[in-house]
C-alpha positions as CSV (number, residue, x, y, z in Angstrom):
1,X,-22.5,8.0,-1.0
2,X,-22.0,11.4,-2.6
3,X,-20.4,11.6,-6.0
4,X,-19.4,13.7,-9.0
5,X,-18.8,12.8,-12.6
6,X,-16.2,14.4,-14.9
7,X,-16.3,14.6,-18.7
8,X,-14.5,11.3,-19.1
9,X,-17.1,9.6,-16.8
10,X,-14.8,8.8,-13.9
11,X,-16.3,8.8,-10.5
12,X,-15.1,10.8,-7.5
13,X,-16.9,10.8,-4.2
14,X,-17.0,9.8,-0.5
15,X,-17.5,6.2,0.6
16,X,-18.9,5.9,4.1
17,X,-17.1,3.3,6.3
18,X,-18.0,2.8,9.9
19,X,-17.4,6.1,11.7
20,X,-15.6,7.8,8.8
21,X,-15.7,8.4,5.0
22,X,-13.0,7.7,2.4
23,X,-12.3,9.9,-0.6
24,X,-12.4,7.6,-3.6
25,X,-11.7,7.9,-7.3
26,X,-12.9,5.3,-9.8
27,X,-11.9,5.9,-13.5
28,X,-14.5,3.3,-14.6
29,X,-12.3,2.2,-17.4
30,X,-13.3,-0.9,-19.4
31,X,-10.4,-3.1,-18.5
32,X,-9.0,-5.0,-15.5
33,X,-9.7,-3.2,-12.2
34,X,-6.6,-2.1,-10.2
35,X,-6.9,-0.8,-6.7
36,X,-4.0,1.2,-5.3
37,X,-3.0,1.1,-1.6
38,X,-1.0,4.0,-0.3
39,X,2.1,4.4,1.8
40,X,1.5,5.4,5.4
41,X,1.1,9.1,4.7
42,X,0.6,9.2,0.9
43,X,-2.6,10.0,-0.9
44,X,-4.2,8.8,-4.0
45,X,-2.5,11.6,-5.9
46,X,0.8,9.8,-5.6
47,X,-0.4,7.1,-8.0
48,X,-1.0,9.5,-10.9
49,X,2.2,8.7,-12.8
50,X,1.3,5.0,-12.7
51,X,-2.3,5.3,-13.8
52,X,-1.2,7.7,-16.6
53,X,1.4,5.2,-17.7
54,X,-1.1,2.3,-17.8
55,X,-3.7,4.5,-19.5
56,X,-7.5,4.7,-19.7
57,X,-8.0,1.1,-20.8
58,X,-7.7,0.0,-17.2
59,X,-10.1,0.6,-14.4
60,X,-8.1,2.5,-11.7
61,X,-9.4,2.8,-8.2
62,X,-7.5,5.1,-5.7
63,X,-8.5,6.4,-2.3
64,X,-7.2,8.2,0.7
65,X,-6.8,6.2,3.9
66,X,-8.5,7.4,7.1
67,X,-7.2,10.9,8.2
68,X,-5.2,11.2,5.0
69,X,-5.9,13.4,2.0
70,X,-9.5,14.3,1.8
71,X,-10.8,11.3,3.9
72,X,-12.3,11.9,7.3
73,X,-10.9,11.2,10.7
74,X,-11.8,8.1,12.6
75,X,-11.5,6.5,16.1
76,X,-9.9,3.5,14.6
77,X,-6.6,3.6,12.6
78,X,-5.7,0.0,13.1
79,X,-4.4,-2.3,10.4
80,X,-7.6,-4.3,10.6
81,X,-9.6,-1.2,9.9
82,X,-7.5,-0.5,6.8
83,X,-8.2,-4.0,5.6
84,X,-11.9,-3.4,6.1
85,X,-11.6,-0.2,4.1
86,X,-10.4,-2.2,1.1
87,X,-13.6,-4.4,1.3
88,X,-15.7,-1.2,1.7
89,X,-14.3,0.4,-1.4
90,X,-14.6,-2.7,-3.5
91,X,-18.2,-3.3,-2.4
92,X,-19.2,0.3,-2.9
93,X,-17.8,0.4,-6.4
94,X,-18.9,-3.2,-7.3
95,X,-15.4,-4.3,-8.1
96,X,-14.5,-8.0,-8.5
97,X,-11.1,-9.7,-8.7
98,X,-8.9,-6.6,-8.9
99,X,-5.1,-6.4,-9.1
100,X,-3.8,-4.9,-5.8
101,X,-0.9,-2.5,-6.0
102,X,0.5,-1.6,-2.6
103,X,3.4,0.7,-1.6
104,X,5.1,0.5,1.8
105,X,2.2,0.2,4.3
106,X,-0.1,-0.5,1.4
107,X,2.0,-3.5,0.4
108,X,1.5,-5.0,3.8
109,X,-2.2,-4.4,3.4
110,X,-2.2,-6.0,-0.1
111,X,-0.3,-9.1,1.2
112,X,-2.7,-9.7,4.1
113,X,-5.9,-9.0,2.1
114,X,-4.8,-11.3,-0.7
115,X,-3.9,-14.1,1.7
116,X,-7.4,-13.8,3.3
117,X,-9.3,-13.5,0.0
118,X,-7.6,-15.9,-2.5
119,X,-10.7,-16.2,-4.7
120,X,-11.3,-12.4,-4.9
121,X,-7.9,-11.2,-6.1
122,X,-6.3,-11.4,-9.6
123,X,-2.8,-10.6,-8.3
124,X,-0.6,-8.3,-6.3
125,X,2.1,-5.8,-7.0
126,X,4.3,-5.1,-3.9
127,X,6.1,-1.8,-4.2
128,X,9.0,-1.9,-1.8
129,X,7.0,-3.0,1.2
130,X,5.5,-5.9,3.1
131,X,8.9,-7.5,3.6
132,X,8.9,-9.9,6.7
133,X,11.4,-7.8,8.6
134,X,11.6,-7.4,12.4
135,X,12.7,-3.8,12.7
136,X,12.0,-3.7,16.4
137,X,14.5,-6.6,17.0
138,X,17.3,-4.5,15.5
139,X,16.8,-1.6,17.9
140,X,18.8,-1.4,21.1
141,X,16.5,-1.0,24.1
142,X,12.7,-0.6,23.9
143,X,12.0,0.0,20.2
144,X,8.3,0.7,20.8
145,X,9.1,3.4,23.3
146,X,11.7,4.9,21.0
147,X,9.0,5.2,18.3
148,X,6.6,6.9,20.7
149,X,9.3,9.4,21.8
150,X,10.1,10.2,18.2
151,X,6.6,11.1,17.3
152,X,6.1,13.1,20.5
153,X,9.2,15.0,19.7
154,X,7.9,16.0,16.3
155,X,4.3,16.6,17.2
156,X,4.7,20.4,17.0
157,X,5.8,20.1,13.3
158,X,2.9,17.9,12.2
159,X,0.7,20.7,10.9
160,X,3.5,21.4,8.4
161,X,4.4,17.8,7.6
162,X,0.7,17.0,6.9
163,X,0.8,19.5,4.1
164,X,3.9,17.8,2.7
165,X,2.3,14.4,2.9
166,X,4.7,13.2,5.7
167,X,2.0,12.7,8.4
168,X,-1.7,12.2,8.8
169,X,-4.4,14.1,10.7
170,X,-3.7,12.1,13.9
171,X,-2.1,12.7,17.2
172,X,1.5,11.9,17.9
173,X,0.5,8.8,19.9
174,X,-1.8,7.6,17.1
175,X,1.0,7.9,14.7
176,X,3.2,5.9,17.0
177,X,0.5,3.2,17.4
178,X,0.2,2.8,13.6
179,X,3.9,2.4,13.2
180,X,4.4,0.0,16.1
181,X,1.5,-2.1,14.9
182,X,2.8,-2.3,11.4
183,X,6.3,-3.3,12.6
184,X,4.8,-6.1,14.6
185,X,2.6,-7.3,11.7
186,X,5.4,-7.4,9.1
187,X,7.8,-9.0,11.6
188,X,5.3,-11.9,11.8
189,X,4.5,-11.9,8.1
190,X,6.8,-14.6,6.7
191,X,4.2,-17.4,7.0
192,X,1.5,-15.2,5.3
193,X,3.4,-15.5,2.0
194,X,2.8,-19.3,2.0
195,X,-0.9,-18.5,1.6
196,X,-0.4,-16.5,-1.6
197,X,-1.9,-18.5,-4.4
198,X,-2.1,-15.6,-7.0
199,X,0.7,-14.0,-9.0
200,X,2.6,-11.6,-6.8
201,X,5.4,-9.3,-8.1
202,X,7.8,-7.1,-6.1
203,X,9.3,-3.8,-7.2
204,X,12.4,-3.6,-5.0
205,X,13.9,-0.2,-4.4
206,X,17.5,0.7,-3.6
207,X,19.3,2.6,-0.9
208,X,17.9,4.4,2.1
209,X,15.1,6.8,2.7
210,X,14.0,9.4,5.2
211,X,14.5,8.1,8.8
212,X,16.4,5.0,7.9
213,X,19.8,3.7,6.8
214,X,20.9,1.9,3.7
215,X,22.1,-1.0,5.8
216,X,18.7,-1.3,7.4
217,X,16.9,-1.3,4.1
218,X,19.3,-3.8,2.7
219,X,18.6,-6.1,5.6
220,X,14.9,-5.6,5.2
221,X,14.9,-6.4,1.5
222,X,17.0,-9.6,2.1
223,X,14.1,-11.1,4.1
224,X,12.3,-11.6,0.8
225,X,14.9,-14.2,-0.4
226,X,13.5,-17.2,1.5
227,X,10.0,-16.4,0.3
228,X,11.1,-16.3,-3.3
229,X,12.7,-19.8,-2.9
230,X,9.7,-21.5,-1.5
231,X,6.7,-19.9,-3.2
232,X,6.8,-19.8,-7.0
233,X,3.9,-17.3,-7.2
234,X,6.1,-14.6,-5.6
235,X,8.7,-13.1,-7.9
236,X,10.7,-9.9,-8.3
237,X,9.5,-8.0,-11.3
238,X,12.2,-5.3,-11.1
239,X,14.9,-3.9,-8.9
240,X,15.1,-0.1,-9.4
241,X,17.5,2.6,-8.6
242,X,15.2,4.9,-6.7
243,X,14.8,4.7,-3.0
244,X,11.7,3.8,-0.9
245,X,10.4,7.3,-0.7
246,X,10.7,8.1,-4.4
247,X,10.0,4.8,-6.1
248,X,6.4,5.5,-7.1
249,X,7.3,8.9,-8.5
250,X,10.5,7.9,-10.3
251,X,9.9,4.3,-11.3
252,X,6.2,4.4,-12.2
253,X,7.1,2.6,-15.5
254,X,8.4,-0.4,-13.6
255,X,5.3,-0.5,-11.5
256,X,3.0,-0.3,-14.5
257,X,5.0,-3.1,-16.2
258,X,4.5,-5.3,-13.1
259,X,0.7,-4.6,-13.3
260,X,0.7,-5.7,-16.9
261,X,2.7,-8.8,-16.0
262,X,0.2,-9.7,-13.2
263,X,-2.8,-9.2,-15.6
264,X,-1.2,-11.4,-18.2
265,X,-0.5,-14.1,-15.6
266,X,-4.1,-13.9,-14.3
267,X,-5.5,-14.1,-17.9
268,X,-3.4,-17.2,-18.7
269,X,-4.7,-18.9,-15.5
270,X,-8.3,-18.3,-16.6
271,X,-7.6,-19.7,-20.1
């Protein structure tokens, strides 16, 4: 594990995992550890407004997923591999009972990791993601094949979209596989919420985003309502005006407030 230290003693380096290595930053602050899980094509840089808002008293851990940002490519981009990456980062940095903050794809990861590790997590902040919505059931025809065709159509533009943070260093078919698998996982995700025993707070965005309609996003967010009714650990911390794509950049204060809310709830449980 290679590393560098900056003047404020934060740690930046590569964490080896299986056939790859992840670019990780650990601020090593004195307070509650918070690990941030990115959207599908985001990088750890997207979380800077949130970490700045919370300040240096917290211990912030950010990292780039496989084939994103400065992390290396892999032969495995599955959801299960991404869950193992969380374990690898926490083990490498010797982190215990963090707050998980997940956006979009990262929210689904946070949900499933917390459900599988109830004794290892202080709480979860879900940033407009992880909703138990079956997108593929809303598409006419073969939704999986439509996703594959979409990514193949745009494969020539991927060198540019990678620079804009809109795709990863994967093939078009690998992009499609990641998206199809995520849709299948979240569609079956409703029962997973019943296993959440820690405080979980949602930041719910508004409107549409790139590649989707406002109606579709409204239907997606509505799938959270039954979960809220039956699991008191799951609550909405804020409904914000920004859309799915801009929520981290524009509503970082709401995300930071949810992290504080989770930490306070976790502290009261201990005492």
